[in-house]
PyMOL CGO cylinders between C-alpha atoms (Angstrom):
from pymol import cmd
from pymol.cgo import CYLINDER

trace = [
    CYLINDER, 0.07, 0.07, -0.02, 1.22, 3.44, -0.91, 0.3, 1, 1, 1, 1, 1, 1,
    CYLINDER, 1.22, 3.44, -0.91, 1.49, 6.48, 1.50, 0.3, 1, 1, 1, 1, 1, 1,
    CYLINDER, 1.49, 6.48, 1.50, -1.40, 8.13, -0.58, 0.3, 1, 1, 1, 1, 1, 1,
    CYLINDER, -1.40, 8.13, -0.58, -3.95, 5.39, 0.39, 0.3, 1, 1, 1, 1, 1, 1,
    CYLINDER, -3.95, 5.39, 0.39, -2.66, 5.61, 3.90, 0.3, 1, 1, 1, 1, 1, 1,
    CYLINDER, -2.66, 5.61, 3.90, -3.15, 9.39, 4.22, 0.3, 1, 1, 1, 1, 1, 1,
    CYLINDER, -3.15, 9.39, 4.22, -6.35, 9.87, 2.17, 0.3, 1, 1, 1, 1, 1, 1,
    CYLINDER, -6.35, 9.87, 2.17, -8.07, 7.28, 4.83, 0.3, 1, 1, 1, 1, 1, 1,
    CYLINDER, -8.07, 7.28, 4.83, -7.74, 9.87, 7.47, 0.3, 1, 1, 1, 1, 1, 1,
    CYLINDER, -7.74, 9.87, 7.47, -10.64, 11.71, 5.93, 0.3, 1, 1, 1, 1, 1, 1,
    CYLINDER, -10.64, 11.71, 5.93, -13.08, 8.82, 6.07, 0.3, 1, 1, 1, 1, 1, 1,
    CYLINDER, -13.08, 8.82, 6.07, -11.97, 7.75, 9.28, 0.3, 1, 1, 1, 1, 1, 1,
    CYLINDER, -11.97, 7.75, 9.28, -13.56, 10.82, 10.65, 0.3, 1, 1, 1, 1, 1, 1,
    CYLINDER, -13.56, 10.82, 10.65, -16.62, 10.16, 8.93, 0.3, 1, 1, 1, 1, 1, 1,
    CYLINDER, -16.62, 10.16, 8.93, -16.78, 6.47, 10.43, 0.3, 1, 1, 1, 1, 1, 1,
    CYLINDER, -16.78, 6.47, 10.43, -17.78, 8.05, 13.76, 0.3, 1, 1, 1, 1, 1, 1,
    CYLINDER, -17.78, 8.05, 13.76, -21.22, 8.49, 12.44, 0.3, 1, 1, 1, 1, 1, 1,
    CYLINDER, -21.22, 8.49, 12.44, -21.83, 4.70, 12.85, 0.3, 1, 1, 1, 1, 1, 1,
    CYLINDER, -21.83, 4.70, 12.85, -24.48, 5.01, 15.47, 0.3, 1, 1, 1, 1, 1, 1,
    CYLINDER, -24.48, 5.01, 15.47, -27.91, 3.90, 15.46, 0.3, 1, 1, 1, 1, 1, 1,
    CYLINDER, -27.91, 3.90, 15.46, -30.82, 6.53, 14.63, 0.3, 1, 1, 1, 1, 1, 1,
    CYLINDER, -30.82, 6.53, 14.63, -34.46, 6.77, 13.93, 0.3, 1, 1, 1, 1, 1, 1,
    CYLINDER, -34.46, 6.77, 13.93, -35.63, 8.62, 10.64, 0.3, 1, 1, 1, 1, 1, 1,
    CYLINDER, -35.63, 8.62, 10.64, -38.26, 11.37, 10.88, 0.3, 1, 1, 1, 1, 1, 1,
    CYLINDER, -38.26, 11.37, 10.88, -40.33, 12.36, 7.84, 0.3, 1, 1, 1, 1, 1, 1,
    CYLINDER, -40.33, 12.36, 7.84, -38.39, 15.41, 6.71, 0.3, 1, 1, 1, 1, 1, 1,
    CYLINDER, -38.39, 15.41, 6.71, -34.69, 16.42, 6.38, 0.3, 1, 1, 1, 1, 1, 1,
    CYLINDER, -34.69, 16.42, 6.38, -34.32, 18.58, 9.56, 0.3, 1, 1, 1, 1, 1, 1,
    CYLINDER, -34.32, 18.58, 9.56, -35.88, 15.64, 11.67, 0.3, 1, 1, 1, 1, 1, 1,
    CYLINDER, -35.88, 15.64, 11.67, -33.49, 13.29, 10.12, 0.3, 1, 1, 1, 1, 1, 1,
    CYLINDER, -33.49, 13.29, 10.12, -30.44, 15.50, 11.05, 0.3, 1, 1, 1, 1, 1, 1,
    CYLINDER, -30.44, 15.50, 11.05, -31.92, 16.14, 14.47, 0.3, 1, 1, 1, 1, 1, 1,
    CYLINDER, -31.92, 16.14, 14.47, -32.37, 12.31, 15.36, 0.3, 1, 1, 1, 1, 1, 1,
    CYLINDER, -32.37, 12.31, 15.36, -28.66, 11.54, 14.14, 0.3, 1, 1, 1, 1, 1, 1,
    CYLINDER, -28.66, 11.54, 14.14, -27.31, 14.18, 16.00, 0.3, 1, 1, 1, 1, 1, 1,
    CYLINDER, -27.31, 14.18, 16.00, -29.33, 13.35, 19.17, 0.3, 1, 1, 1, 1, 1, 1,
    CYLINDER, -29.33, 13.35, 19.17, -28.19, 9.53, 18.98, 0.3, 1, 1, 1, 1, 1, 1,
    CYLINDER, -28.19, 9.53, 18.98, -24.82, 10.69, 18.24, 0.3, 1, 1, 1, 1, 1, 1,
    CYLINDER, -24.82, 10.69, 18.24, -24.65, 12.71, 21.43, 0.3, 1, 1, 1, 1, 1, 1,
    CYLINDER, -24.65, 12.71, 21.43, -25.78, 9.64, 23.28, 0.3, 1, 1, 1, 1, 1, 1,
    CYLINDER, -25.78, 9.64, 23.28, -22.86, 7.61, 22.22, 0.3, 1, 1, 1, 1, 1, 1,
    CYLINDER, -22.86, 7.61, 22.22, -19.86, 7.98, 24.26, 0.3, 1, 1, 1, 1, 1, 1,
    CYLINDER, -19.86, 7.98, 24.26, -17.62, 5.57, 22.49, 0.3, 1, 1, 1, 1, 1, 1,
    CYLINDER, -17.62, 5.57, 22.49, -17.84, 2.59, 20.01, 0.3, 1, 1, 1, 1, 1, 1,
    CYLINDER, -17.84, 2.59, 20.01, -16.16, -0.22, 18.33, 0.3, 1, 1, 1, 1, 1, 1,
    CYLINDER, -16.16, -0.22, 18.33, -16.51, -2.05, 15.07, 0.3, 1, 1, 1, 1, 1, 1,
    CYLINDER, -16.51, -2.05, 15.07, -14.50, -4.19, 12.51, 0.3, 1, 1, 1, 1, 1, 1,
    CYLINDER, -14.50, -4.19, 12.51, -14.00, -2.51, 9.19, 0.3, 1, 1, 1, 1, 1, 1,
    CYLINDER, -14.00, -2.51, 9.19, -13.02, -2.90, 5.60, 0.3, 1, 1, 1, 1, 1, 1,
    CYLINDER, -13.02, -2.90, 5.60, -11.84, -0.07, 3.35, 0.3, 1, 1, 1, 1, 1, 1,
    CYLINDER, -11.84, -0.07, 3.35, -11.38, 0.67, -0.33, 0.3, 1, 1, 1, 1, 1, 1,
    CYLINDER, -11.38, 0.67, -0.33, -9.92, 3.53, -2.20, 0.3, 1, 1, 1, 1, 1, 1,
    CYLINDER, -9.92, 3.53, -2.20, -11.27, 3.55, -5.72, 0.3, 1, 1, 1, 1, 1, 1,
    CYLINDER, -11.27, 3.55, -5.72, -9.10, 6.17, -8.15, 0.3, 1, 1, 1, 1, 1, 1,
    CYLINDER, -9.10, 6.17, -8.15, -11.15, 7.67, -10.79, 0.3, 1, 1, 1, 1, 1, 1,
    CYLINDER, -11.15, 7.67, -10.79, -8.63, 8.31, -13.49, 0.3, 1, 1, 1, 1, 1, 1,
    CYLINDER, -8.63, 8.31, -13.49, -6.72, 5.10, -12.87, 0.3, 1, 1, 1, 1, 1, 1,
    CYLINDER, -6.72, 5.10, -12.87, -9.38, 2.93, -11.78, 0.3, 1, 1, 1, 1, 1, 1,
    CYLINDER, -9.38, 2.93, -11.78, -7.16, 2.02, -8.89, 0.3, 1, 1, 1, 1, 1, 1,
    CYLINDER, -7.16, 2.02, -8.89, -8.38, -0.14, -5.90, 0.3, 1, 1, 1, 1, 1, 1,
    CYLINDER, -8.38, -0.14, -5.90, -6.60, -0.32, -2.67, 0.3, 1, 1, 1, 1, 1, 1,
    CYLINDER, -6.60, -0.32, -2.67, -7.96, -2.03, 0.23, 0.3, 1, 1, 1, 1, 1, 1,
    CYLINDER, -7.96, -2.03, 0.23, -7.45, -2.37, 3.90, 0.3, 1, 1, 1, 1, 1, 1,
    CYLINDER, -7.45, -2.37, 3.90, -9.12, -4.03, 7.01, 0.3, 1, 1, 1, 1, 1, 1,
    CYLINDER, -9.12, -4.03, 7.01, -8.87, -4.24, 10.73, 0.3, 1, 1, 1, 1, 1, 1,
    CYLINDER, -8.87, -4.24, 10.73, -10.60, -2.93, 13.87, 0.3, 1, 1, 1, 1, 1, 1,
    CYLINDER, -10.60, -2.93, 13.87, -11.50, 0.56, 14.68, 0.3, 1, 1, 1, 1, 1, 1,
    CYLINDER, -11.50, 0.56, 14.68, -12.42, 2.39, 18.10, 0.3, 1, 1, 1, 1, 1, 1,
    CYLINDER, -12.42, 2.39, 18.10, -13.91, 5.75, 18.62, 0.3, 1, 1, 1, 1, 1, 1,
    CYLINDER, -13.91, 5.75, 18.62, -14.46, 7.91, 21.89, 0.3, 1, 1, 1, 1, 1, 1,
    CYLINDER, -14.46, 7.91, 21.89, -15.96, 11.50, 22.05, 0.3, 1, 1, 1, 1, 1, 1,
    CYLINDER, -15.96, 11.50, 22.05, -13.79, 14.77, 22.29, 0.3, 1, 1, 1, 1, 1, 1,
    CYLINDER, -13.79, 14.77, 22.29, -11.59, 13.46, 19.09, 0.3, 1, 1, 1, 1, 1, 1,
    CYLINDER, -11.59, 13.46, 19.09, -10.09, 10.23, 20.27, 0.3, 1, 1, 1, 1, 1, 1,
    CYLINDER, -10.09, 10.23, 20.27, -9.86, 7.26, 17.70, 0.3, 1, 1, 1, 1, 1, 1,
    CYLINDER, -9.86, 7.26, 17.70, -7.77, 4.37, 17.33, 0.3, 1, 1, 1, 1, 1, 1,
    CYLINDER, -7.77, 4.37, 17.33, -7.63, 2.34, 13.81, 0.3, 1, 1, 1, 1, 1, 1,
    CYLINDER, -7.63, 2.34, 13.81, -5.78, -1.16, 14.12, 0.3, 1, 1, 1, 1, 1, 1,
    CYLINDER, -5.78, -1.16, 14.12, -4.89, -2.36, 10.61, 0.3, 1, 1, 1, 1, 1, 1,
    CYLINDER, -4.89, -2.36, 10.61, -4.45, -5.88, 10.02, 0.3, 1, 1, 1, 1, 1, 1,
    CYLINDER, -4.45, -5.88, 10.02, -4.06, -5.09, 6.27, 0.3, 1, 1, 1, 1, 1, 1,
    CYLINDER, -4.06, -5.09, 6.27, -1.92, -2.98, 5.66, 0.3, 1, 1, 1, 1, 1, 1,
    CYLINDER, -1.92, -2.98, 5.66, 0.21, -3.10, 8.94, 0.3, 1, 1, 1, 1, 1, 1,
    CYLINDER, 0.21, -3.10, 8.94, -0.25, 0.28, 10.47, 0.3, 1, 1, 1, 1, 1, 1,
    CYLINDER, -0.25, 0.28, 10.47, -2.04, 2.27, 13.14, 0.3, 1, 1, 1, 1, 1, 1,
    CYLINDER, -2.04, 2.27, 13.14, -3.81, 5.44, 13.24, 0.3, 1, 1, 1, 1, 1, 1,
    CYLINDER, -3.81, 5.44, 13.24, -4.49, 6.96, 16.67, 0.3, 1, 1, 1, 1, 1, 1,
    CYLINDER, -4.49, 6.96, 16.67, -5.52, 10.50, 17.96, 0.3, 1, 1, 1, 1, 1, 1,
    CYLINDER, -5.52, 10.50, 17.96, -6.10, 11.36, 21.79, 0.3, 1, 1, 1, 1, 1, 1,
    CYLINDER, -6.10, 11.36, 21.79, -8.01, 14.56, 20.63, 0.3, 1, 1, 1, 1, 1, 1,
    CYLINDER, -8.01, 14.56, 20.63, -4.98, 16.84, 20.47, 0.3, 1, 1, 1, 1, 1, 1,
    CYLINDER, -4.98, 16.84, 20.47, -2.26, 14.65, 18.55, 0.3, 1, 1, 1, 1, 1, 1,
    CYLINDER, -2.26, 14.65, 18.55, -2.82, 12.41, 15.34, 0.3, 1, 1, 1, 1, 1, 1,
    CYLINDER, -2.82, 12.41, 15.34, -0.27, 9.71, 14.77, 0.3, 1, 1, 1, 1, 1, 1,
    CYLINDER, -0.27, 9.71, 14.77, 0.16, 7.48, 11.85, 0.3, 1, 1, 1, 1, 1, 1,
    CYLINDER, 0.16, 7.48, 11.85, 2.50, 4.47, 12.68, 0.3, 1, 1, 1, 1, 1, 1,
    CYLINDER, 2.50, 4.47, 12.68, 3.90, 2.56, 9.71, 0.3, 1, 1, 1, 1, 1, 1,
    CYLINDER, 3.90, 2.56, 9.71, 6.02, -0.18, 11.50, 0.3, 1, 1, 1, 1, 1, 1,
    CYLINDER, 6.02, -0.18, 11.50, 7.48, -1.91, 8.37, 0.3, 1, 1, 1, 1, 1, 1,
    CYLINDER, 7.48, -1.91, 8.37, 8.81, 1.50, 7.29, 0.3, 1, 1, 1, 1, 1, 1,
    CYLINDER, 8.81, 1.50, 7.29, 9.82, 2.32, 10.93, 0.3, 1, 1, 1, 1, 1, 1,
    CYLINDER, 9.82, 2.32, 10.93, 8.10, 5.97, 10.54, 0.3, 1, 1, 1, 1, 1, 1,
    CYLINDER, 8.10, 5.97, 10.54, 5.56, 7.68, 12.44, 0.3, 1, 1, 1, 1, 1, 1,
    CYLINDER, 5.56, 7.68, 12.44, 3.62, 10.75, 11.00, 0.3, 1, 1, 1, 1, 1, 1,
    CYLINDER, 3.62, 10.75, 11.00, 2.46, 13.64, 13.83, 0.3, 1, 1, 1, 1, 1, 1,
    CYLINDER, 2.46, 13.64, 13.83, 0.10, 16.14, 13.16, 0.3, 1, 1, 1, 1, 1, 1,
    CYLINDER, 0.10, 16.14, 13.16, -2.14, 18.26, 15.44, 0.3, 1, 1, 1, 1, 1, 1,
    CYLINDER, -2.14, 18.26, 15.44, -5.74, 16.88, 15.52, 0.3, 1, 1, 1, 1, 1, 1,
    CYLINDER, -5.74, 16.88, 15.52, -7.13, 20.52, 15.94, 0.3, 1, 1, 1, 1, 1, 1,
    CYLINDER, -7.13, 20.52, 15.94, -7.72, 21.02, 12.15, 0.3, 1, 1, 1, 1, 1, 1,
    CYLINDER, -7.72, 21.02, 12.15, -9.34, 17.76, 11.74, 0.3, 1, 1, 1, 1, 1, 1,
    CYLINDER, -9.34, 17.76, 11.74, -11.85, 18.51, 14.66, 0.3, 1, 1, 1, 1, 1, 1,
    CYLINDER, -11.85, 18.51, 14.66, -12.46, 21.86, 13.13, 0.3, 1, 1, 1, 1, 1, 1,
    CYLINDER, -12.46, 21.86, 13.13, -13.37, 20.62, 9.71, 0.3, 1, 1, 1, 1, 1, 1,
    CYLINDER, -13.37, 20.62, 9.71, -15.39, 17.53, 11.17, 0.3, 1, 1, 1, 1, 1, 1,
    CYLINDER, -15.39, 17.53, 11.17, -16.40, 18.58, 14.53, 0.3, 1, 1, 1, 1, 1, 1,
    CYLINDER, -16.40, 18.58, 14.53, -19.66, 16.86, 15.22, 0.3, 1, 1, 1, 1, 1, 1,
    CYLINDER, -19.66, 16.86, 15.22, -17.97, 13.50, 14.27, 0.3, 1, 1, 1, 1, 1, 1,
    CYLINDER, -17.97, 13.50, 14.27, -15.74, 13.76, 17.47, 0.3, 1, 1, 1, 1, 1, 1,
    CYLINDER, -15.74, 13.76, 17.47, -18.12, 15.39, 19.60, 0.3, 1, 1, 1, 1, 1, 1,
    CYLINDER, -18.12, 15.39, 19.60, -17.33, 19.02, 19.07, 0.3, 1, 1, 1, 1, 1, 1,
    CYLINDER, -17.33, 19.02, 19.07, -19.56, 20.34, 16.42, 0.3, 1, 1, 1, 1, 1, 1,
    CYLINDER, -19.56, 20.34, 16.42, -23.43, 19.95, 15.05, 0.3, 1, 1, 1, 1, 1, 1,
    CYLINDER, -23.43, 19.95, 15.05, -24.52, 17.78, 12.01, 0.3, 1, 1, 1, 1, 1, 1,
    CYLINDER, -24.52, 17.78, 12.01, -27.22, 20.32, 11.27, 0.3, 1, 1, 1, 1, 1, 1,
    CYLINDER, -27.22, 20.32, 11.27, -25.23, 23.45, 11.32, 0.3, 1, 1, 1, 1, 1, 1,
    CYLINDER, -25.23, 23.45, 11.32, -22.01, 22.11, 9.30, 0.3, 1, 1, 1, 1, 1, 1,
    CYLINDER, -22.01, 22.11, 9.30, -23.47, 19.66, 6.69, 0.3, 1, 1, 1, 1, 1, 1,
    CYLINDER, -23.47, 19.66, 6.69, -26.26, 19.93, 4.04, 0.3, 1, 1, 1, 1, 1, 1,
    CYLINDER, -26.26, 19.93, 4.04, -28.42, 16.92, 2.95, 0.3, 1, 1, 1, 1, 1, 1,
    CYLINDER, -28.42, 16.92, 2.95, -28.33, 16.55, -0.65, 0.3, 1, 1, 1, 1, 1, 1,
    CYLINDER, -28.33, 16.55, -0.65, -30.68, 13.60, -0.92, 0.3, 1, 1, 1, 1, 1, 1,
    CYLINDER, -30.68, 13.60, -0.92, -32.15, 10.60, 0.88, 0.3, 1, 1, 1, 1, 1, 1,
    CYLINDER, -32.15, 10.60, 0.88, -32.98, 7.57, -1.09, 0.3, 1, 1, 1, 1, 1, 1,
    CYLINDER, -32.98, 7.57, -1.09, -35.62, 5.81, 0.77, 0.3, 1, 1, 1, 1, 1, 1,
    CYLINDER, -35.62, 5.81, 0.77, -36.66, 1.99, 0.05, 0.3, 1, 1, 1, 1, 1, 1,
    CYLINDER, -36.66, 1.99, 0.05, -39.29, 1.80, -2.69, 0.3, 1, 1, 1, 1, 1, 1,
    CYLINDER, -39.29, 1.80, -2.69, -40.36, -1.57, -1.79, 0.3, 1, 1, 1, 1, 1, 1,
    CYLINDER, -40.36, -1.57, -1.79, -40.08, -3.78, 1.46, 0.3, 1, 1, 1, 1, 1, 1,
    CYLINDER, -40.08, -3.78, 1.46, -37.45, -5.92, -0.05, 0.3, 1, 1, 1, 1, 1, 1,
    CYLINDER, -37.45, -5.92, -0.05, -34.80, -3.00, 0.09, 0.3, 1, 1, 1, 1, 1, 1,
    CYLINDER, -34.80, -3.00, 0.09, -32.87, -3.31, 3.24, 0.3, 1, 1, 1, 1, 1, 1,
    CYLINDER, -32.87, -3.31, 3.24, -30.74, 0.21, 3.12, 0.3, 1, 1, 1, 1, 1, 1,
    CYLINDER, -30.74, 0.21, 3.12, -31.32, 3.86, 2.94, 0.3, 1, 1, 1, 1, 1, 1,
    CYLINDER, -31.32, 3.86, 2.94, -28.60, 6.05, 1.54, 0.3, 1, 1, 1, 1, 1, 1,
    CYLINDER, -28.60, 6.05, 1.54, -28.19, 9.94, 2.65, 0.3, 1, 1, 1, 1, 1, 1,
    CYLINDER, -28.19, 9.94, 2.65, -26.05, 12.01, 0.58, 0.3, 1, 1, 1, 1, 1, 1,
    CYLINDER, -26.05, 12.01, 0.58, -24.54, 14.98, 2.43, 0.3, 1, 1, 1, 1, 1, 1,
    CYLINDER, -24.54, 14.98, 2.43, -21.88, 17.75, 1.56, 0.3, 1, 1, 1, 1, 1, 1,
    CYLINDER, -21.88, 17.75, 1.56, -20.07, 20.04, 4.10, 0.3, 1, 1, 1, 1, 1, 1,
    CYLINDER, -20.07, 20.04, 4.10, -21.62, 23.65, 4.15, 0.3, 1, 1, 1, 1, 1, 1,
    CYLINDER, -21.62, 23.65, 4.15, -18.18, 25.22, 4.18, 0.3, 1, 1, 1, 1, 1, 1,
    CYLINDER, -18.18, 25.22, 4.18, -15.83, 23.99, 1.11, 0.3, 1, 1, 1, 1, 1, 1,
    CYLINDER, -15.83, 23.99, 1.11, -13.36, 21.46, 2.30, 0.3, 1, 1, 1, 1, 1, 1,
    CYLINDER, -13.36, 21.46, 2.30, -10.24, 20.86, 0.13, 0.3, 1, 1, 1, 1, 1, 1,
    CYLINDER, -10.24, 20.86, 0.13, -10.25, 17.24, 0.30, 0.3, 1, 1, 1, 1, 1, 1,
    CYLINDER, -10.25, 17.24, 0.30, -14.12, 16.21, 0.51, 0.3, 1, 1, 1, 1, 1, 1,
    CYLINDER, -14.12, 16.21, 0.51, -16.72, 17.14, -1.96, 0.3, 1, 1, 1, 1, 1, 1,
    CYLINDER, -16.72, 17.14, -1.96, -19.61, 14.96, -0.56, 0.3, 1, 1, 1, 1, 1, 1,
    CYLINDER, -19.61, 14.96, -0.56, -20.11, 11.64, 1.24, 0.3, 1, 1, 1, 1, 1, 1,
    CYLINDER, -20.11, 11.64, 1.24, -22.95, 9.16, 1.54, 0.3, 1, 1, 1, 1, 1, 1,
    CYLINDER, -22.95, 9.16, 1.54, -24.12, 7.08, 4.37, 0.3, 1, 1, 1, 1, 1, 1,
    CYLINDER, -24.12, 7.08, 4.37, -25.67, 3.64, 3.83, 0.3, 1, 1, 1, 1, 1, 1,
    CYLINDER, -25.67, 3.64, 3.83, -28.03, 2.69, 6.72, 0.3, 1, 1, 1, 1, 1, 1,
    CYLINDER, -28.03, 2.69, 6.72, -29.67, -0.58, 7.48, 0.3, 1, 1, 1, 1, 1, 1,
    CYLINDER, -29.67, -0.58, 7.48, -33.45, 0.39, 7.63, 0.3, 1, 1, 1, 1, 1, 1,
    CYLINDER, -33.45, 0.39, 7.63, -34.35, -2.41, 10.39, 0.3, 1, 1, 1, 1, 1, 1,
    CYLINDER, -34.35, -2.41, 10.39, -31.36, -1.40, 12.91, 0.3, 1, 1, 1, 1, 1, 1,
    CYLINDER, -31.36, -1.40, 12.91, -30.53, 2.04, 11.74, 0.3, 1, 1, 1, 1, 1, 1,
    CYLINDER, -30.53, 2.04, 11.74, -26.97, 1.69, 11.80, 0.3, 1, 1, 1, 1, 1, 1,
    CYLINDER, -26.97, 1.69, 11.80, -24.53, 3.05, 9.34, 0.3, 1, 1, 1, 1, 1, 1,
    CYLINDER, -24.53, 3.05, 9.34, -23.03, 0.23, 7.58, 0.3, 1, 1, 1, 1, 1, 1,
    CYLINDER, -23.03, 0.23, 7.58, -21.02, 1.93, 4.89, 0.3, 1, 1, 1, 1, 1, 1,
    CYLINDER, -21.02, 1.93, 4.89, -19.48, 5.43, 4.25, 0.3, 1, 1, 1, 1, 1, 1,
    CYLINDER, -19.48, 5.43, 4.25, -18.40, 6.64, 0.80, 0.3, 1, 1, 1, 1, 1, 1,
    CYLINDER, -18.40, 6.64, 0.80, -16.34, 9.64, 0.68, 0.3, 1, 1, 1, 1, 1, 1,
    CYLINDER, -16.34, 9.64, 0.68, -15.78, 11.57, -2.63, 0.3, 1, 1, 1, 1, 1, 1,
    CYLINDER, -15.78, 11.57, -2.63, -12.85, 13.89, -3.14, 0.3, 1, 1, 1, 1, 1, 1,
    CYLINDER, -12.85, 13.89, -3.14, -13.18, 16.89, -5.57, 0.3, 1, 1, 1, 1, 1, 1,
    CYLINDER, -13.18, 16.89, -5.57, -11.22, 14.62, -8.36, 0.3, 1, 1, 1, 1, 1, 1,
    CYLINDER, -11.22, 14.62, -8.36, -13.91, 12.14, -8.03, 0.3, 1, 1, 1, 1, 1, 1,
    CYLINDER, -13.91, 12.14, -8.03, -12.09, 9.57, -6.02, 0.3, 1, 1, 1, 1, 1, 1,
    CYLINDER, -12.09, 9.57, -6.02, -13.89, 7.42, -3.60, 0.3, 1, 1, 1, 1, 1, 1,
    CYLINDER, -13.89, 7.42, -3.60, -13.01, 6.11, -0.27, 0.3, 1, 1, 1, 1, 1, 1,
    CYLINDER, -13.01, 6.11, -0.27, -15.56, 3.44, 0.80, 0.3, 1, 1, 1, 1, 1, 1,
    CYLINDER, -15.56, 3.44, 0.80, -15.43, 1.95, 4.53, 0.3, 1, 1, 1, 1, 1, 1,
    CYLINDER, -15.43, 1.95, 4.53, -17.83, -1.00, 5.39, 0.3, 1, 1, 1, 1, 1, 1,
    CYLINDER, -17.83, -1.00, 5.39, -18.54, -1.42, 9.23, 0.3, 1, 1, 1, 1, 1, 1,
    CYLINDER, -18.54, -1.42, 9.23, -19.40, -4.82, 10.74, 0.3, 1, 1, 1, 1, 1, 1,
    CYLINDER, -19.40, -4.82, 10.74, -19.91, -6.09, 14.45, 0.3, 1, 1, 1, 1, 1, 1,
    CYLINDER, -19.91, -6.09, 14.45, -20.93, -2.48, 15.82, 0.3, 1, 1, 1, 1, 1, 1,
    CYLINDER, -20.93, -2.48, 15.82, -20.69, -2.12, 19.52, 0.3, 1, 1, 1, 1, 1, 1,
    CYLINDER, -20.69, -2.12, 19.52, -21.57, 1.31, 21.37, 0.3, 1, 1, 1, 1, 1, 1,
    CYLINDER, -21.57, 1.31, 21.37, -21.07, 2.67, 24.70, 0.3, 1, 1, 1, 1, 1, 1,
    CYLINDER, -21.07, 2.67, 24.70, -18.23, -0.22, 25.70, 0.3, 1, 1, 1, 1, 1, 1,
    CYLINDER, -18.23, -0.22, 25.70, -16.40, 2.05, 28.10, 0.3, 1, 1, 1, 1, 1, 1,
    CYLINDER, -16.40, 2.05, 28.10, -12.97, 2.59, 26.48, 0.3, 1, 1, 1, 1, 1, 1,
    CYLINDER, -12.97, 2.59, 26.48, -10.61, 4.14, 28.63, 0.3, 1, 1, 1, 1, 1, 1,
    CYLINDER, -10.61, 4.14, 28.63, -8.93, 7.53, 27.51, 0.3, 1, 1, 1, 1, 1, 1,
    CYLINDER, -8.93, 7.53, 27.51, -5.29, 5.90, 27.78, 0.3, 1, 1, 1, 1, 1, 1,
    CYLINDER, -5.29, 5.90, 27.78, -6.31, 3.34, 24.87, 0.3, 1, 1, 1, 1, 1, 1,
    CYLINDER, -6.31, 3.34, 24.87, -5.83, 6.57, 22.67, 0.3, 1, 1, 1, 1, 1, 1,
    CYLINDER, -5.83, 6.57, 22.67, -2.45, 7.25, 23.50, 0.3, 1, 1, 1, 1, 1, 1,
    CYLINDER, -2.45, 7.25, 23.50, 0.58, 6.00, 21.52, 0.3, 1, 1, 1, 1, 1, 1,
    CYLINDER, 0.58, 6.00, 21.52, 4.08, 5.51, 22.52, 0.3, 1, 1, 1, 1, 1, 1,
    CYLINDER, 4.08, 5.51, 22.52, 6.66, 6.08, 19.85, 0.3, 1, 1, 1, 1, 1, 1,
    CYLINDER, 6.66, 6.08, 19.85, 9.05, 2.82, 19.78, 0.3, 1, 1, 1, 1, 1, 1,
    CYLINDER, 9.05, 2.82, 19.78, 12.67, 4.00, 20.25, 0.3, 1, 1, 1, 1, 1, 1,
    CYLINDER, 12.67, 4.00, 20.25, 14.55, 4.50, 16.84, 0.3, 1, 1, 1, 1, 1, 1,
    CYLINDER, 14.55, 4.50, 16.84, 11.58, 5.25, 15.01, 0.3, 1, 1, 1, 1, 1, 1,
    CYLINDER, 11.58, 5.25, 15.01, 11.83, 8.20, 12.46, 0.3, 1, 1, 1, 1, 1, 1,
    CYLINDER, 11.83, 8.20, 12.46, 9.50, 11.07, 13.22, 0.3, 1, 1, 1, 1, 1, 1,
    CYLINDER, 9.50, 11.07, 13.22, 7.99, 13.13, 10.63, 0.3, 1, 1, 1, 1, 1, 1,
    CYLINDER, 7.99, 13.13, 10.63, 5.95, 16.16, 11.94, 0.3, 1, 1, 1, 1, 1, 1,
    CYLINDER, 5.95, 16.16, 11.94, 3.28, 17.08, 9.29, 0.3, 1, 1, 1, 1, 1, 1,
    CYLINDER, 3.28, 17.08, 9.29, 3.13, 21.10, 9.08, 0.3, 1, 1, 1, 1, 1, 1,
    CYLINDER, 3.13, 21.10, 9.08, 0.02, 23.26, 7.93, 0.3, 1, 1, 1, 1, 1, 1,
    CYLINDER, 0.02, 23.26, 7.93, 0.26, 24.12, 4.32, 0.3, 1, 1, 1, 1, 1, 1,
    CYLINDER, 0.26, 24.12, 4.32, 2.61, 27.33, 3.79, 0.3, 1, 1, 1, 1, 1, 1,
    CYLINDER, 2.61, 27.33, 3.79, 4.53, 29.23, 1.15, 0.3, 1, 1, 1, 1, 1, 1,
    CYLINDER, 4.53, 29.23, 1.15, 7.66, 26.89, 2.11, 0.3, 1, 1, 1, 1, 1, 1,
    CYLINDER, 7.66, 26.89, 2.11, 5.44, 23.64, 2.47, 0.3, 1, 1, 1, 1, 1, 1,
    CYLINDER, 5.44, 23.64, 2.47, 6.92, 20.25, 3.28, 0.3, 1, 1, 1, 1, 1, 1,
    CYLINDER, 6.92, 20.25, 3.28, 7.47, 18.45, 6.47, 0.3, 1, 1, 1, 1, 1, 1,
    CYLINDER, 7.47, 18.45, 6.47, 10.41, 18.03, 8.92, 0.3, 1, 1, 1, 1, 1, 1,
    CYLINDER, 10.41, 18.03, 8.92, 11.96, 14.69, 9.91, 0.3, 1, 1, 1, 1, 1, 1,
    CYLINDER, 11.96, 14.69, 9.91, 13.85, 13.54, 12.79, 0.3, 1, 1, 1, 1, 1, 1,
    CYLINDER, 13.85, 13.54, 12.79, 15.15, 10.65, 14.45, 0.3, 1, 1, 1, 1, 1, 1,
    CYLINDER, 15.15, 10.65, 14.45, 14.21, 9.50, 17.83, 0.3, 1, 1, 1, 1, 1, 1,
]
cmd.load_cgo(trace, "trace")
């Protein structure tokens, strides 16, 4: 797996936090309110996941899988089996650890929380996102509902996303994130468990000795990142 897939995953990782149960109202405002209310009742969650990145131009498909954990206030932990890597946030710092390359990428979690606030318990779905469409089942045989949304404030890496919801359990079982170039990052969630009492210490990362540390900076005129050994 290339670094491109790993870093693009950062976006849909945050979108995965909407995987909580909810009940639909009859109107769009009611739908958003129910999602928001149920999310606010969910302190933490865990699930198995399968991810796929599909490039529009090259029709590339890259895949990953593992287990994910979320806790309010921006805490998350993605333990990948494929590829071998970890993505962890304690709400302040974000670590992307690549053991086979002996590298860890470090960046502030603040920008991510600002852009996707409600997903980490810091914002409001109704305020920050606009519903483009809701595809409701046209027959009893259809098992899912799909909600298409877009950020109200333009984002450089997300043009829109869709949530696939099981109409019986009202859990989000799939999140599709579209970037401005038309590339799609798809995440499917299985075996979702909520309010499992995860400790905050579970979302801390200790850098192994000798790991190359790469600190990611905000984009600027000089650009780039700095690297140091630890």
